[in-house]
VEXLUMRO-750850 format. One record per atom (N, C-alpha, C): x, z, y; atom name; residue number from 1; residue in three letters. Coordinates in steps of 0.2 Angstrom, whole numbers, always signed. Example, Ala and Ser with C-alpha at 12.3 -4.5 7.8 and 13.67 -1.06 7.14 Angstrom:
2
+66,+39,-28,N,1,ala
+62,+39,-22,CA,1,ala
+66,+39,-16,C,1,ala
+64,+35,-11,N,2,ser
+68,+36,-5,CA,2,ser
+64,+39,+0,C,2,ser
! end
This chain:
143
-31,+726,+698,N,1,met
-27,+721,+702,CA,1,met
-23,+716,+698,C,1,met
-23,+710,+700,N,2,ser
-20,+704,+697,CA,2,ser
-16,+701,+702,C,2,ser
-12,+695,+699,N,3,tyr
-7,+691,+704,CA,3,tyr
-11,+684,+704,C,3,tyr
-11,+682,+711,N,4,asn
-13,+676,+712,CA,4,asn
-7,+671,+710,C,4,asn
-7,+667,+705,N,5,ile
-2,+663,+703,CA,5,ile
+0,+658,+708,C,5,ile
-4,+656,+713,N,6,asn
-2,+651,+718,CA,6,asn
+2,+654,+724,C,6,asn
+0,+661,+725,N,7,thr
+4,+664,+731,CA,7,thr
+8,+669,+729,C,7,thr
+9,+672,+723,N,8,asn
+11,+678,+720,CA,8,asn
+10,+684,+725,C,8,asn
+4,+684,+728,N,9,arg
+2,+691,+732,CA,9,arg
-3,+694,+727,C,9,arg
-2,+701,+727,N,10,arg
-6,+705,+723,CA,10,arg
-14,+704,+727,C,10,arg
-19,+703,+722,N,11,ile
-26,+702,+725,CA,11,ile
-31,+705,+720,C,11,ile
-36,+707,+721,N,12,gln
-40,+709,+716,CA,12,gln
-45,+703,+714,C,12,gln
-44,+701,+707,N,13,asp
-47,+695,+705,CA,13,asp
-53,+697,+699,C,13,asp
-59,+699,+701,N,14,asn
-63,+701,+697,CA,14,asn
-66,+696,+692,C,14,asn
-64,+689,+693,N,15,ser
-66,+684,+689,CA,15,ser
-62,+683,+683,C,15,ser
-56,+687,+682,N,16,leu
-52,+687,+676,CA,16,leu
-54,+693,+672,C,16,leu
-53,+692,+666,N,17,asn
-55,+696,+660,CA,17,asn
-50,+702,+662,C,17,asn
-53,+709,+660,N,18,pro
-49,+715,+662,CA,18,pro
-43,+715,+658,C,18,pro
-43,+712,+652,N,19,val
-37,+711,+647,CA,19,val
-31,+708,+651,C,19,val
-33,+702,+654,N,20,ile
-28,+697,+658,CA,20,ile
-26,+702,+664,C,20,ile
-30,+704,+668,N,21,asn
-28,+707,+674,CA,21,asn
-24,+714,+672,C,21,asn
-25,+717,+666,N,22,glu
-20,+723,+665,CA,22,glu
-13,+719,+663,C,22,glu
-13,+714,+659,N,23,ile
-6,+711,+657,CA,23,ile
-2,+709,+663,C,23,ile
-6,+705,+667,N,24,leu
-4,+702,+674,CA,24,leu
-1,+709,+678,C,24,leu
-4,+714,+678,N,25,ser
-1,+720,+682,CA,25,ser
+5,+723,+679,C,25,ser
+6,+722,+673,N,26,lys
+11,+725,+670,CA,26,lys
+18,+719,+669,C,26,lys
+17,+714,+672,N,27,val
+23,+710,+671,CA,27,val
+29,+712,+674,C,27,val
+29,+715,+680,N,28,pro
+35,+717,+683,CA,28,pro
+39,+723,+679,C,28,pro
+34,+726,+676,N,29,glu
+37,+731,+672,CA,29,glu
+40,+729,+664,C,29,glu
+36,+725,+662,N,30,phe
+40,+724,+655,CA,30,phe
+44,+717,+654,C,30,phe
+45,+714,+660,N,31,ile
+50,+709,+661,CA,31,ile
+56,+712,+663,C,31,ile
+57,+718,+665,N,32,ser
+64,+722,+667,CA,32,ser
+65,+727,+661,C,32,ser
+71,+726,+659,N,33,arg
+75,+730,+655,CA,33,arg
+75,+737,+657,C,33,arg
+76,+739,+665,N,34,glu
+77,+745,+667,CA,34,glu
+71,+749,+666,C,34,glu
+65,+745,+668,N,35,lys
+58,+748,+669,CA,35,lys
+55,+749,+662,C,35,lys
+57,+745,+657,N,36,asp
+54,+745,+650,CA,36,asp
+60,+745,+645,C,36,asp
+65,+750,+644,N,37,pro
+71,+749,+640,CA,37,pro
+69,+748,+633,C,37,pro
+64,+752,+631,N,38,asn
+63,+751,+623,CA,38,asn
+58,+745,+622,C,38,asn
+55,+742,+627,N,39,gly
+50,+737,+626,CA,39,gly
+44,+739,+623,C,39,gly
+42,+745,+625,N,40,asn
+35,+748,+623,CA,40,asn
+29,+744,+627,C,40,asn
+30,+743,+633,N,41,ile
+25,+740,+637,CA,41,ile
+25,+733,+635,C,41,ile
+31,+729,+634,N,42,leu
+31,+723,+632,CA,42,leu
+28,+722,+626,C,42,leu
+29,+726,+621,N,43,ile
+25,+724,+614,CA,43,ile
+17,+726,+615,C,43,ile
+16,+731,+618,N,44,asn
+8,+733,+620,CA,44,asn
+6,+727,+623,C,44,asn
+8,+724,+628,N,45,cys
+5,+719,+631,CA,45,cys
+5,+712,+627,C,45,cys
+10,+711,+623,N,46,ala
+11,+705,+618,CA,46,ala
+5,+706,+613,C,46,ala
+4,+712,+611,N,47,glu
-1,+714,+606,CA,47,glu
-8,+711,+609,C,47,glu
-9,+714,+615,N,48,lys
-16,+713,+618,CA,48,lys
-17,+706,+620,C,48,lys
-11,+702,+621,N,49,met
-11,+695,+623,CA,49,met
-13,+690,+616,C,49,met
-10,+692,+611,N,50,gly
-11,+689,+604,CA,50,gly
-18,+690,+602,C,50,gly
-21,+696,+602,N,51,glu
-28,+697,+601,CA,51,glu
-32,+694,+605,C,51,glu
-32,+694,+611,N,52,phe
-36,+691,+616,CA,52,phe
-36,+683,+614,C,52,phe
-30,+680,+613,N,53,leu
-29,+672,+612,CA,53,leu
-33,+671,+605,C,53,leu
-32,+676,+600,N,54,ala
-35,+674,+594,CA,54,ala
-42,+674,+593,C,54,ala
-45,+681,+597,N,55,lys
-52,+683,+596,CA,55,lys
-56,+680,+602,C,55,lys
-54,+680,+608,N,56,arg
-58,+678,+613,CA,56,arg
-58,+670,+615,C,56,arg
-51,+669,+616,N,57,asp
-50,+662,+618,CA,57,asp
-50,+657,+612,C,57,asp
-48,+659,+606,N,58,lys
-49,+655,+600,CA,58,lys
-43,+650,+600,C,58,lys
-38,+651,+603,N,59,ile
-32,+647,+603,CA,59,ile
-30,+646,+595,C,59,ile
-27,+640,+594,N,60,thr
-26,+639,+587,CA,60,thr
-17,+641,+587,C,60,thr
-15,+643,+580,N,61,ser
-8,+645,+579,CA,61,ser
-4,+639,+581,C,61,ser
-6,+632,+580,N,62,ser
-1,+627,+581,CA,62,ser
-1,+626,+589,C,62,ser
-6,+627,+593,N,63,gln
-5,+627,+600,CA,63,gln
+0,+633,+602,C,63,gln
-1,+639,+600,N,64,val
+4,+644,+602,CA,64,val
+11,+642,+601,C,64,val
+12,+640,+594,N,65,arg
+18,+639,+591,CA,65,arg
+21,+633,+595,C,65,arg
+18,+627,+596,N,66,asn
+20,+621,+600,CA,66,asn
+24,+624,+608,C,66,asn
+20,+628,+611,N,67,leu
+22,+631,+617,CA,67,leu
+28,+635,+616,C,67,leu
+28,+639,+611,N,68,phe
+34,+644,+609,CA,68,phe
+41,+639,+608,C,68,phe
+39,+634,+604,N,69,asn
+45,+630,+603,CA,69,asn
+48,+627,+609,C,69,asn
+44,+626,+614,N,70,glu
+47,+623,+620,CA,70,glu
+51,+628,+623,C,70,glu
+49,+635,+623,N,71,val
+52,+640,+625,CA,71,val
+59,+641,+623,C,71,val
+59,+641,+616,N,72,lys
+65,+642,+611,CA,72,lys
+70,+638,+613,C,72,lys
+68,+631,+615,N,73,gln
+74,+626,+615,CA,73,gln
+77,+627,+622,C,73,gln
+75,+631,+627,N,74,ile
+78,+631,+633,CA,74,ile
+85,+635,+633,C,74,ile
+90,+632,+635,N,75,asn
+97,+635,+635,CA,75,asn
+97,+637,+643,C,75,asn
+97,+644,+644,N,76,phe
+96,+646,+650,CA,76,phe
+102,+645,+655,C,76,phe
+108,+646,+651,N,77,asn
+114,+645,+654,CA,77,asn
+116,+638,+657,C,77,asn
+114,+633,+653,N,78,lys
+114,+627,+655,CA,78,lys
+110,+624,+661,C,78,lys
+103,+624,+659,N,79,asp
+99,+623,+665,CA,79,asp
+92,+627,+665,C,79,asp
+92,+633,+664,N,80,gly
+87,+638,+664,CA,80,gly
+82,+637,+670,C,80,gly
+84,+638,+675,N,81,pro
+79,+638,+682,CA,81,pro
+76,+631,+682,C,81,pro
+78,+626,+680,N,82,tyr
+76,+619,+681,CA,82,tyr
+71,+619,+675,C,82,tyr
+72,+620,+669,N,83,lys
+68,+621,+663,CA,83,lys
+63,+625,+664,C,83,lys
+64,+631,+667,N,84,ile
+58,+636,+668,CA,84,ile
+53,+633,+673,C,84,ile
+55,+628,+678,N,85,asn
+50,+625,+682,CA,85,asn
+46,+620,+679,C,85,asn
+50,+616,+674,N,86,leu
+47,+611,+669,CA,86,leu
+41,+615,+665,C,86,leu
+44,+621,+662,N,87,leu
+39,+625,+658,CA,87,leu
+33,+626,+661,C,87,leu
+32,+628,+667,N,88,lys
+26,+630,+671,CA,88,lys
+22,+623,+672,C,88,lys
+25,+617,+673,N,89,ala
+21,+611,+673,CA,89,ala
+18,+610,+666,C,89,ala
+22,+611,+660,N,90,lys
+20,+609,+654,CA,90,lys
+14,+614,+653,C,90,lys
+14,+620,+654,N,91,phe
+8,+625,+654,CA,91,phe
+2,+623,+658,C,91,phe
+3,+620,+663,N,92,ala
-2,+617,+668,CA,92,ala
-5,+612,+665,C,92,ala
-2,+608,+662,N,93,tyr
-4,+601,+659,CA,93,tyr
-8,+603,+653,C,93,tyr
-5,+607,+648,N,94,ile
-9,+609,+642,CA,94,ile
-15,+613,+644,C,94,ile
-15,+617,+649,N,95,ala
-21,+621,+652,CA,95,ala
-26,+617,+653,C,95,ala
-24,+610,+656,N,96,gly
-29,+606,+659,CA,96,gly
-32,+602,+654,C,96,gly
-28,+602,+648,N,97,arg
-31,+598,+643,CA,97,arg
-36,+602,+638,C,97,arg
-33,+608,+638,N,98,phe
-37,+613,+633,CA,98,phe
-38,+620,+637,C,98,phe
-45,+621,+639,N,99,lys
-47,+626,+643,CA,99,lys
-45,+632,+640,C,99,lys
-45,+633,+633,N,100,glu
-43,+640,+630,CA,100,glu
-36,+642,+632,C,100,glu
-32,+638,+635,N,101,ile
-25,+640,+636,CA,101,ile
-25,+642,+643,C,101,ile
-31,+642,+647,N,102,lys
-30,+645,+654,CA,102,lys
-28,+651,+655,C,102,lys
-30,+656,+651,N,103,asn
-28,+663,+652,CA,103,asn
-20,+664,+651,C,103,asn
-19,+661,+646,N,104,phe
-11,+662,+643,CA,104,phe
-7,+659,+648,C,104,phe
-10,+653,+652,N,105,arg
-5,+650,+657,CA,105,arg
-4,+655,+663,C,105,arg
-10,+659,+665,N,106,leu
-9,+663,+669,CA,106,leu
-4,+668,+668,C,106,leu
-4,+671,+662,N,107,val
+1,+676,+661,CA,107,val
+7,+673,+661,C,107,val
+8,+668,+658,N,108,ala
+15,+664,+657,CA,108,ala
+18,+662,+664,C,108,ala
+13,+659,+668,N,109,asp
+16,+658,+675,CA,109,asp
+18,+664,+679,C,109,asp
+14,+669,+679,N,110,glu
+17,+675,+682,CA,110,glu
+24,+678,+679,C,110,glu
+25,+678,+672,N,111,ile
+32,+680,+670,CA,111,ile
+36,+675,+672,C,111,ile
+35,+668,+671,N,112,leu
+40,+664,+673,CA,112,leu
+43,+664,+681,C,112,leu
+37,+666,+685,N,113,ser
+38,+667,+692,CA,113,ser
+43,+672,+694,C,113,ser
+43,+677,+689,N,114,asn
+47,+683,+690,CA,114,asn
+54,+683,+687,C,114,asn
+56,+677,+683,N,115,ile
+63,+677,+680,CA,115,ile
+68,+675,+686,C,115,ile
+67,+670,+689,N,116,gly
+71,+668,+694,CA,116,gly
+77,+665,+690,C,116,gly
+83,+668,+692,N,117,thr
+89,+666,+689,CA,117,thr
+93,+672,+684,C,117,thr
+88,+676,+682,N,118,asp
+90,+682,+678,CA,118,asp
+89,+680,+670,C,118,asp
+94,+679,+668,N,119,glu
+94,+678,+661,CA,119,glu
+91,+683,+656,C,119,glu
+92,+689,+657,N,120,glu
+89,+695,+653,CA,120,glu
+81,+695,+654,C,120,glu
+79,+692,+660,N,121,lys
+71,+692,+660,CA,121,lys
+69,+687,+657,C,121,lys
+73,+681,+656,N,122,phe
+70,+676,+652,CA,122,phe
+70,+678,+644,C,122,phe
+76,+682,+643,N,123,lys
+76,+683,+636,CA,123,lys
+69,+688,+633,C,123,lys
+68,+692,+639,N,124,arg
+62,+696,+638,CA,124,arg
+56,+692,+637,C,124,arg
+55,+686,+642,N,125,phe
+50,+682,+641,CA,125,phe
+50,+679,+634,C,125,phe
+55,+676,+631,N,126,gln
+55,+674,+625,CA,126,gln
+53,+679,+619,C,126,gln
+55,+686,+620,N,127,asp
+54,+691,+615,CA,127,asp
+46,+692,+616,C,127,asp
+43,+692,+621,N,128,phe
+36,+694,+624,CA,128,phe
+31,+688,+620,C,128,phe
+34,+681,+620,N,129,phe
+31,+676,+618,CA,129,phe
+31,+676,+610,C,129,phe
+37,+677,+608,N,130,glu
+37,+678,+601,CA,130,glu
+32,+684,+597,C,130,glu
+33,+689,+601,N,131,ala
+27,+695,+599,CA,131,ala
+20,+692,+600,C,131,ala
+19,+688,+605,N,132,val
+12,+686,+605,CA,132,val
+10,+681,+599,C,132,val
+15,+677,+598,N,133,val
+14,+672,+591,CA,133,val
+12,+677,+585,C,133,val
+16,+682,+584,N,134,ala
+16,+686,+579,CA,134,ala
+9,+689,+579,C,134,ala
+7,+693,+585,N,135,tyr
+1,+696,+585,CA,135,tyr
-5,+692,+584,C,135,tyr
-5,+686,+587,N,136,his
-11,+680,+587,CA,136,his
-11,+679,+579,C,136,his
-7,+679,+576,N,137,arg
-8,+678,+568,CA,137,arg
-11,+683,+565,C,137,arg
-9,+690,+567,N,138,val
-10,+696,+564,CA,138,val
-18,+697,+565,C,138,val
-21,+695,+572,N,139,tyr
-28,+695,+572,CA,139,tyr
-32,+689,+572,C,139,tyr
-29,+685,+567,N,140,gly
-34,+680,+564,CA,140,gly
-32,+673,+567,C,140,gly
-28,+672,+571,N,141,gly
-27,+665,+574,CA,141,gly
-27,+660,+569,C,141,gly
-32,+655,+571,N,142,lys
-32,+649,+565,CA,142,lys
-28,+643,+567,C,142,lys
-27,+640,+561,N,143,glu
-23,+634,+561,CA,143,glu
-26,+629,+565,C,143,glu
! end
């Protein structure tokens, strides 16, 4: 099962890759410190995402890092929810320009939709993204 990012309702989406479906299904767990206190699920999903982006979608390191830099610049206490909505739009724009970003956008959108006004969840998103960048490089992400 996966999430439909337009309605946030759980649906079966056989058109998505099984790895993406698995990561999407685990978002509510790894975005929550209570459900994943040691970050095991978060790191496991980040590794799968990084490998997927490097080997299947062939996203370049600079594409991933550019998006990560956008995430790192957000000051959640100052304007987090507003910037999170803008970040969704930036992911959509980049996914429109570069088809290889589509799967990553699905995952990022789902996580961003689960953050709301919870700063801890946003920090976990940043941690997830940072781990994705690292694993992307480990699995051969190209410049």
